[in-house]
C-alpha positions as CSV (number, residue, x, y, z in Angstrom):
1,X,-52.4,19.3,16.8
2,X,-55.2,21.7,17.7
3,X,-54.1,25.1,18.8
4,X,-56.0,27.0,21.1
5,X,-54.7,30.6,20.9
6,X,-55.7,31.5,24.6
7,X,-55.1,29.4,27.7
8,X,-58.6,30.5,28.9
9,X,-60.1,29.0,25.9
10,X,-58.9,25.5,26.7
11,X,-59.7,26.0,30.4
12,X,-63.5,26.7,29.4
13,X,-63.5,23.7,27.1
14,X,-62.1,21.6,29.8
15,X,-64.8,22.7,32.3
16,X,-67.5,22.1,29.6
17,X,-66.1,18.7,28.9
18,X,-63.5,17.4,31.4
19,X,-62.9,14.4,29.1
20,X,-61.6,16.6,26.2
21,X,-58.0,15.8,26.7
22,X,-58.4,12.1,26.8
23,X,-60.6,12.1,23.9
24,X,-58.3,14.1,22.0
25,X,-55.4,11.9,22.9
26,X,-57.5,8.9,21.9
27,X,-57.5,10.5,18.3
28,X,-54.1,11.3,18.3
29,X,-54.7,14.9,18.6
30,X,-52.8,17.1,20.9
31,X,-54.4,20.4,22.2
32,X,-51.9,23.2,22.5
33,X,-52.1,26.5,23.9
34,X,-49.3,29.3,23.6
35,X,-47.3,28.0,26.3
36,X,-47.6,24.2,25.7
37,X,-46.9,25.1,21.9
38,X,-43.8,26.9,22.9
39,X,-42.6,23.8,25.3
40,X,-43.3,21.5,22.3
41,X,-41.4,23.3,19.8
42,X,-38.4,23.7,22.0
43,X,-38.6,19.9,22.6
44,X,-38.6,19.2,19.0
45,X,-35.7,21.8,18.5
46,X,-33.6,20.1,20.9
47,X,-34.2,16.7,19.2
48,X,-33.1,18.1,15.9
49,X,-30.1,19.8,17.5
50,X,-29.0,16.4,19.2
51,X,-29.6,14.5,16.1
52,X,-27.4,17.1,14.1
53,X,-24.7,16.9,16.7
54,X,-24.9,13.0,16.5
55,X,-24.4,13.3,12.8
56,X,-21.6,15.6,13.2
57,X,-19.9,13.3,15.6
58,X,-20.3,10.3,13.2
59,X,-18.7,12.5,10.3
60,X,-15.9,13.5,12.5
61,X,-15.3,9.7,13.4
62,X,-15.3,8.9,9.9
63,X,-13.0,11.6,8.7
64,X,-10.7,10.6,11.8
65,X,-10.9,7.2,10.8
66,X,-9.7,7.9,7.4
67,X,-7.0,10.3,8.6
68,X,-5.5,7.6,10.8
69,X,-5.8,5.0,8.0
70,X,-3.6,7.6,5.8
71,X,-1.1,8.2,8.3
72,X,-0.7,4.3,8.9
73,X,0.1,3.9,5.3
74,X,2.6,7.0,5.5
75,X,4.3,5.6,8.3
76,X,4.4,2.3,6.5
77,X,6.2,4.3,3.6
78,X,8.6,6.0,5.9
79,X,9.6,2.7,7.5
80,X,10.0,1.2,3.7
81,X,11.9,4.2,2.7
82,X,14.5,3.9,5.8
83,X,15.0,0.5,5.3
84,X,15.8,1.2,1.6
85,X,18.2,4.0,2.8
86,X,19.9,1.9,5.3
87,X,20.3,-1.1,2.6
88,X,21.9,1.6,0.3
89,X,24.3,2.8,2.8
90,X,25.1,-0.7,3.7
91,X,25.8,-1.4,0.0
92,X,27.8,1.7,-0.3
93,X,30.0,1.0,2.3
94,X,30.6,-2.6,1.2
95,X,31.6,-1.1,-2.4
96,X,34.1,1.4,-0.6
97,X,35.5,-1.7,1.1
98,X,35.6,-3.5,-1.9
99,X,37.3,-1.0,-3.8
100,X,39.7,-0.3,-0.9
101,X,40.6,-4.0,-0.6
102,X,41.1,-4.8,-4.4
103,X,41.8,-1.7,-6.3
104,X,43.4,0.8,-4.0
105,X,46.7,-1.0,-3.6
106,X,47.5,-1.4,-7.3
107,X,46.5,2.1,-8.2
108,X,48.9,3.2,-5.3
109,X,51.7,1.0,-6.8
110,X,51.1,2.8,-10.3
111,X,51.3,6.2,-8.7
112,X,54.6,5.3,-6.8
113,X,56.1,4.2,-9.9
114,X,55.3,7.4,-11.3
115,X,52.9,6.4,-14.0
116,X,50.8,9.5,-13.0
117,X,51.4,12.4,-10.9
118,X,47.7,12.4,-9.5
119,X,46.9,11.5,-6.0
120,X,44.3,8.9,-4.8
121,X,41.8,10.7,-2.6
122,X,40.3,8.9,0.5
123,X,37.3,7.0,-0.2
124,X,34.2,8.1,2.0
125,X,31.9,5.8,4.0
126,X,28.7,6.7,5.2
127,X,28.2,5.9,9.0
128,X,24.9,7.7,9.3
129,X,21.7,5.5,9.3
130,X,18.3,6.7,8.4
131,X,16.4,8.0,11.5
132,X,13.8,5.6,12.8
133,X,10.2,6.8,13.3
134,X,9.2,7.1,16.7
135,X,12.2,5.2,18.1
136,X,11.2,2.1,16.3
137,X,14.0,0.1,14.4
138,X,13.6,0.8,10.9
139,X,13.7,-2.8,10.2
140,X,11.0,-3.8,12.9
141,X,7.6,-3.9,10.7
142,X,5.5,-5.7,13.7
143,X,4.1,-2.3,14.7
144,X,3.0,-1.3,11.2
145,X,1.6,-4.9,10.6
146,X,-0.3,-4.5,14.1
147,X,-1.6,-1.1,13.1
148,X,-2.5,-2.7,9.6
149,X,-4.5,-5.6,10.8
150,X,-6.2,-3.6,13.4
151,X,-7.4,-1.3,10.6
152,X,-8.7,-4.2,8.5
153,X,-10.7,-5.6,11.5
154,X,-12.3,-2.1,11.9
155,X,-13.5,-2.4,7.9
């Protein structure tokens, strides 16, 4: 780049040699006056700003991708814990049913015969199931599997 500090200098040079700009371009030289230099600098700044914006957008996309991946993993863990809690509730209720059907009658008979003056408390059952995530059945893993397969395709 060749800087001409005044517009009038370039004007006089072009009057003296009309092919000045063409020969400068052929030699990959740009003749800049204050106003053209300002325009070039603004154009360069705009390019730099857009490049920085594109880099920021890519970084945000990368961060969002990692966040979604971590959220999918958390949803899978929540689903697993939900299934296990429900399995535990089912096992507990089976145990209570088994105790009531096999142990309660003989113990009541012993209490009725006066072997002890203790009373037999009612055995509790648990009727509550673990809450399903987003209304999905905790035993349905197809959504988690679908999201997992989409995540692997993206990688």
